[in-house]
C-alpha positions as CSV (number, residue, x, y, z in Angstrom):
1,M,0.0,0.0,0.0
2,H,1.2,3.5,-0.8
3,Q,0.0,6.9,0.2
4,V,1.3,10.5,-0.2
5,F,0.9,13.3,2.3
6,T,1.7,16.9,1.6
7,Y,3.4,19.0,4.3
8,R,5.1,22.4,4.1
9,G,5.7,22.1,0.3
10,F,7.1,18.5,0.5
11,E,5.6,15.1,-0.2
12,I,5.9,12.4,2.4
13,H,5.6,9.1,0.5
14,V,4.6,6.2,2.8
15,T,4.8,2.5,1.7
16,L,3.4,-0.3,3.8
17,T,4.5,-3.9,3.4
18,E,2.7,-6.8,5.1
19,A,4.8,-8.2,7.9
20,S,2.1,-10.7,9.1
21,P,-1.6,-11.0,8.4
22,G,-3.2,-7.6,9.1
23,L,0.1,-6.0,10.3
24,Y,2.5,-3.8,8.3
25,D,5.9,-2.4,8.3
26,A,6.1,1.2,7.2
27,V,8.7,3.1,5.2
28,F,8.6,6.8,4.4
29,Q,10.5,9.0,2.0
30,I,10.4,12.8,1.6
31,K,10.3,14.3,-1.9
32,G,9.6,17.6,-3.5
33,G,10.1,21.1,-2.1
34,V,12.2,23.9,-3.5
35,N,15.3,23.4,-1.3
36,V,17.4,20.7,-2.9
37,G,19.8,20.6,0.1
38,V,16.9,19.7,2.4
39,I,15.9,16.8,0.1
40,D,19.5,15.5,0.0
41,E,19.3,15.4,3.8
42,L,15.8,13.9,4.0
43,G,15.4,11.9,0.8
44,A,16.5,8.5,2.0
45,E,13.9,5.8,2.7
46,T,13.4,5.5,6.5
47,K,11.8,2.5,8.1
48,L,9.7,3.0,11.2
49,R,10.8,1.2,14.4
50,K,8.6,-0.6,16.9
51,G,6.4,-2.2,14.2
52,P,4.6,-3.9,12.7
53,F,1.4,-1.8,12.9
54,S,-2.2,-1.8,11.8
55,P,-2.5,0.0,8.5
56,Q,-4.1,3.1,10.1
57,K,-1.4,3.3,12.8
58,A,1.4,2.7,10.2
59,F,0.2,5.6,7.9
60,L,-0.3,8.0,10.8
61,S,3.0,7.2,12.4
62,A,4.9,7.5,9.1
63,Q,3.2,10.8,8.3
64,Q,4.1,12.2,11.8
65,A,7.7,11.0,11.5
66,G,8.0,12.7,8.1
67,Q,6.6,15.9,9.4
68,T,8.9,15.8,12.3
69,A,11.9,15.2,10.0
70,I,10.9,18.2,7.8
71,D,10.5,20.4,10.9
72,A,13.9,19.4,12.3
73,V,15.7,20.3,9.1
74,I,14.0,23.5,8.0
75,G,12.8,24.7,11.4
76,D,9.5,24.5,13.2
77,D,7.2,27.3,11.9
78,E,4.9,27.1,15.0
79,S,6.8,29.5,17.3
């Protein structure tokens, strides 16, 4: 399963692979944005730890991890 989330001008691509019946491992990758240096830093595929997860939990956790990575590199805009 694959889903794309948009956040702060970037795309967070999340891919789930079935680890056991009904449970999934999640990998996210950040793409897009105008700052190529940020993509170089964030563009690698990253597997979530502490899995496997239900599909809903996997997508939500990967989306939040991607958002946190973007905020860490370009700064949190909620000051």
